[in-house]
N, C-alpha and C positions, 0 to 999 in steps of 0.2 A: 727672184733671188739669184737665179743662174745668170741673168743678164748683168746684174751688179757685180757678181764674182768675175765674170769674163771682162767686164769693163775695168775693174780694179786691176786685174792681171795685165791688161793691155796698157794701162797707164803706167804701171810699175815697169813693164818691159820698155816702154818708150823712154822713161826717165833714166833707166839704167843705160840705155843706148846713148842718151844725151851726155851723161857723166863720162862714159867711156870715150865718146867723141871729143869732149873737152879735154880730157887727160892727154889725148894724142896731139892736140893742137895748141894748147896753152903753155906758155913758159911762165910759171908762177913768179919767177924772179922779176919779171917785167910788169906784173900786175900789182897796182897799188891797192885795189879793192874791188869787190864784187857787189853788184846789186841784182837781186833776183826780182823780175817783174813779170806780171801777167795776171789774168783773171783766175778766179776759183781757188781751190784748195791744193792744187798740185804743187804750188810753190813751196809749201811746207814740206811736202814729201820729197821734193828735189833737194831742199836744204838738208834734210835728214840723211840723204844719200851721199852728200858731198864728203870728200875726204877731210880729215880734221884740219889739215893745213889750209884748205880752201875756206872752211868755216871760220878760221881765224881772220881771214881777209874779208869776210862778209860785212858789208856796211849797212845793209838793210834789205827789206822785202817790201815791194811796192805793189799794190793791187790796182791794175789798170786794165782798160779794155783792149781787146785784140786789134781794134781799128785805130789805135793811137799811132800817129805817124812816128817814124824812127827818130826824127829830129826832136820831137817832144819828149822822148824817153829820158834824155840827159837832164832836161829841166825838171821833169817829174821825180827823178831819182834823188834830187838834191844831195848829190854826192858830197860827203864831208871828208876831211883829211883823217888819216889814221890817228893822229894825236887828239883831234877833237872827239872822235869816237871813243878812244881810250879814256879820255877825261869823263865823258858821259857815263860810261860803264862804271868807272870808279865812284862817281857820285851816286849812281843807282844802287850800288852795293852798300854804300854808307847808309842810304835811306832804308835799305832792307835789314840793316844790322840790328843789334839789340836796341830795345826801346831806350830812348834818351829823353831827358827832361829838357824841353826847348824853352828857352827864356826869351 
């Protein structure tokens, strides 16, 4: 239990440092979208720690191996435009809405 607690603390500390480093380096006006990629569950924790304005630019979360070559990341991310993502979210919300009689 102690090991898990220390490991969780180390992961959270690392992710906090990543977010702080990104805030100092990125100009959000130039970024069209973000894709969070990597193995394991830390991606979800990182997404939760992102500032709201970055979450709005999040296009997706991709589960990939650490050995994936950098050039393959763009292919695996299947980055979509902001308009396409917005349309998908709109359709998803319509499906989640009140029950409708489909004909």
